[in-house]
N, C-alpha and C positions, 0 to 999 in steps of 0.2 A: 503494501500499499503506499502512496506517496506520503512523505514525510510531512509535518505541519512545519509552516512558515513561522520564525518568530517574528515578533512585533518588536518595532522601537517604541519604546518608552516616552511619554508625552513630557517629560521634563528635561531641561536643558542638559546636556552631559556635564559631568563635573569636570573640576579644573583638572584632575589626573587625565580623564580621558582627552580632553583638549591638549594637553601636553604630550600624548601619545602620537598625533598623527605625525606622519612623514611629508604629508601634503597639507600646507598650510591653505586650506580651502578658502573660498571667498567667505565663507562663514563657518565657523566651529559649532554651529547650533543647528540641529535639524528643523526643518521648516517646511511649508507647503500647506497644501489645502487640506491632506489627511496626516495628522502627525502619527496616526496608529497603523500606516500603511505599511503591510508585510516585508519582511526583508528574508532572503535565503539562510537557510541553515548552513550551507556549504556553497563555495564557487569554486566548481570544479573539483580539484582535490584538496580543497582550502576549507576545513571546517570555520565557521565564522565565530570569533570570540566575543566581539562587541562593536556597534558603530562607533566611530569616532567623531564624524561630522559629516554635514552636507552643506554643499554651496555649488551656485551654478546649476550645472544639470548633472551633477555626480554624488554619489556616496562615497564616502571612505569608511574602510572596516578594518579592524584588528582581525586576524587570521592564522591559523595555525599551517605551517609547513610540517606535515607529519612525517613527511620522507626523509627531510633533511634536520628535523627536530628543533625548528626555528619558528618565531613569530615574524609575520610579514604584514605589510598593509595593502590593501586592495582598493582600486579606485574602480567603482562599478558605475557605468552610464546609466542615468536613470530615466529610463522610459516609460514611467507612470501614466505619463498623459498620451502615450501612443501616437505622438504627433511629431516625433524627432525626424527632422528630414534627413535623406542621405548624406547631404552636406554637412549636416552637423556630427552624424556617425563618422563620415571621414575626418573631421577636425578631431574626434576623440582619437581615433585610429591615429592621427598624425602625431597626435601629443605623445602616444606611447612609442611610436616609431623614432620621434626625435630624440625624447629623454632617453630612450634605450641606445642611441647611438652615441650619446655624449659621455663616453666612459670617463669620468675624472673624479678624484676624492672630493671634491666640492659640489656634486652635483648627485640628486638622489638616483640610486641604481635601481633600473627596472630589470626584472627577473625574467617575467612571460607576460604573453596576455592570452585570453580566451574570451567564450561566450557562453551566456546560460542557455540551456535548450530553448527559450523564448527569445535568443538572438540578443539579450543585451549584453554589450561588450564590458571587459574588466581588463586592467591590467596590474601586476603584482610588482611590489616594490620593497625595498628594504624599510623596516619598522625602526625609526630612531626615536628614541624618548629623550625629551628635552623640551625647548620652549622656543616659539618664534622670537625674533627680534624686537618684533613690536611689542610682545611681552615685556620682554627685558627692559625696554625702553620705558614703558609705561610704569614698571616697578621703579626704575630710576627717577622719573618723574614725581611719583609719590614719596620719594625719600626713603624707599624700602632699605634698611641697614644692610641684610643679607646680598641684596643685588648691587648695593655700592661696595660692599668688600669683595664681592665676586668679580664685578664687572668695573673694573679699573679703566681710565681712558686707555692705557695701553693695550690692555686685553682686547677692549672694543675695537681698536684700530688693527690690531691683528687680526681679529675674526673678519674685519671689513676687506682686509687685504686678502684673506682666502675668498670671499665673495668675489673680488676682483679676479682672482686667478680662475675660479669656476667660470665665469662669464667670458675671461679670455679664451678660455680653450672653445667655448662654444662660439666666438667670433672666429677662430682660426679654422671651425668647421664651418664658415659662413651662416651662422643660427644668430638671429637676434632673438632676444627673450621678450621685450615688450611691456613687461609687467612687472619690473623689479620694485621692489618696496618691502619695508619691514616687514611685513607678515608674510611675505615669500621667502624669507630667509630662517633656517632652522640651525639653532643652536643645542647640541646634542650635551647630554649629562656627561660625555667623557671626551668633549673638545671637540666633537664634530661640527662642521659648519658647512650647510649644504644649500644649494640654491634650488627652491622648490617651483613647482607649478609652471611647467612650460606649456600651459594650454593654448596661449595664442603667440607661441614663438614662430617666427618666419624665418624660412631658409631661403637666403639670398640666391640671387640667379649666379650659376656658376657651383654651387654647392652641391655635394653628392645626393643631399636630403631634398634638392628642390624639385618640386613637380607637382602633379596633382592639380585640383581644381581650385580656384581662389576661394579660399574659405572666410576671407576677412569680414565680407558681407553679413553672413551668418554668424560668424563669432560675435560682431556688434550686437546682435539681438540678444545676447546671452546675459547682458550686464544687468544691474538694478539701479532704480534712481538714487541710491543713497551715495553719500561719500564714500563709504566702505566697500561700495562694489568695485570688482576687479576690472569690470569693463563699463565703457560708457556708450550710451546709444546715440550721441548727438551726430549724427552723420555716420562717418565709419571711424571716428575715433576709438581707438583701442589702446587701454591702459588703464591706470588708474589716476584721477585728477588729484594733483599736487606732485605727482613723481613723475608724470609724463611731459617728456621733451616739446618744447614748442612746436617742433614739425610733428609730432603726433597729436597735438592740441589743434594745429590746422589741417588734420588728416591727410597730412602728403603722403604720397606713396613711394617716394624714393628715399626711406629711411636706410640709414648705416650704422655701424657700430656707434658712432657719436651719441645718437639717441639714446642706447643703453648708459653709456658714459655719463648722459645728463642725470639719467634716473638714479646711478649710483651715486652721483653728487649729491641728490636730494637725501638719500639715506645717509652719507657721511655727515651732510649737513647737520640732520636730525640727531647723528649718534654724538656728536660734538656740544651741539647747544641744547638737546633734549626739548627742541621745537621745531615744527615743520618749517621747511624753507618758504613756503608761500603758504599765505593765509586765506581764508575764505570759508563762509557757512556752507556754501552748495559748490556743485561741480561748476558752474558757470562762474562763478567767483573765484574758483581757483584756476580756471583757465584764464581769465582775465589776468590775475595776479602773475601767472607763469608768463604770459605775452608782453607784461610791462618791462621785463628785464631782470636784471640781477636783483635776488634777495637781500635784505638787510645783511651787511657786513657780520659774519658770525661772530667776529671779536667784539662786536656791539652789543650783541645778545647778554641777557643776564643769566649765562650759562653756569654750571656746577663748578666748572675749572677754567683756568685761564687758557686761551687756545693761541698756541704758537703762531707767528705769522707763516711760517713756512707751510705748515697745513691747511691755514686758512687761505691761502694762495692756491693750493690744491684744490679745495672745495669750490672757490669761486671760478677757477679756471674750468672745471667739470660742468659746471653750471652757466658757462657763459650763454648767453641768448643765441647768437651765432655759432653754428656748430663748427666753422672752420677754426675757431678759436678755443675748441675743447681739446682734451687729449684726443688722440686718434682712435684709440681703441682701449677696452678695457685692460688690456696688457701694458699700454703706456702709463694708463692710471694705476694700477698695480706697481710698476716700478716707481714711480713718485711716492707712493705711500710706503712701499718697502724702503726707500731711500731716507725718507723721514724717519722711519722707526730706525734704522742702522744709526743715522746721524743722532737721534736722541740717546741710543744706547752710547755711544760715543761721547756725547755731552756729559750722561750721566757718570761715565767711567771717569771723564776728565774732572768732572766736578767732584767725585770721591776722591780721586787723587790729589784735588787742590786741599779738600777739607783734611785729609790724611797728613799733607805737607804742612798746611797751617798748623794742626796739633803737634806736629814734631817742632816745629818752630817756637811755639807756644811752650813746651816740655822743656826745649834747650833753653829759654829765657830764664825760665822758673828755676832750672838747675845752676844755670849761672849764676843767678842771684843768691841762690842758697850757698854757691861755692865760695862767691865774693863774701857773703856774711861770716862763713866759716874761717876765712882767712884773716878777717877783722878780729873775731873774736882769739883766734891763736895770737 
């Protein structure tokens, strides 16, 4: 007899469940017209453990890989409305293919793909326990002492450099992410830094991943009206308001890696200042703010730490309104950030050496004074 389907609980997922997901979905809360819609107990050979979240057009589940004795995450295309077009299904398949092809330590691994007997597509990824960068930044904004102790400015910059490394690899393969933001960066409990959610990635002309139908028009219909939506539906703008490059806001078709560099700059700005680069309560206001030009100088923001001139210049370069003034790609941005980190290490070593020398000098003066006093006493 057929197995009964499990049901998704009505309540919001716990903080632990939200932290489990390797895919930072557009929303980590199940939503939709039917919160009690059934979910399968298995997907292919993978028994389902629990739902992690739902966003856009997909569910994400924690599941068991019984053969290899590990837990995985499965992203399942939600065809509950039975009206998903072939184009949308092709977009989901493209996400699996592109992500699987980007084999890099800072990109979430995809292990396999499949489909349910009803034809609903899914793909299987590594399960990484941790938090999104968005959650870490929120904790820092709220003054969480544990977050402040764990996520020092240097550690945040080191994590950002790893994000750049992952995106740089994608650029080397001719792939643009197009939706880089803190919510799409996963920080694992054991130092992992992963770029997530390649659902609107584009393979540039000449890439071995390029080809297939133009899916952008269909993808544009997947977003929601809120600021937190991963996609916007004004024209064919694709991305997240406040992190999209001016070219994306203008819905230009000739995007190149410098568009992702802009989004990385917006992430770095927020990591340094704990404030978003561009202000606005609606997508339209954020679009207008992005098109006005550079954001306020991060050094003038009332951030938690003093921002060195060198890293501030890196941020402002990445956020240049004209793309020809930005870093050429994520690799060049990564080099700039690594150079700053190396320089800061050298400066710190030099400071410690000067402090040590100063202490030696003070000790010498103390001992000289003591020797002079002893001579007088003699």
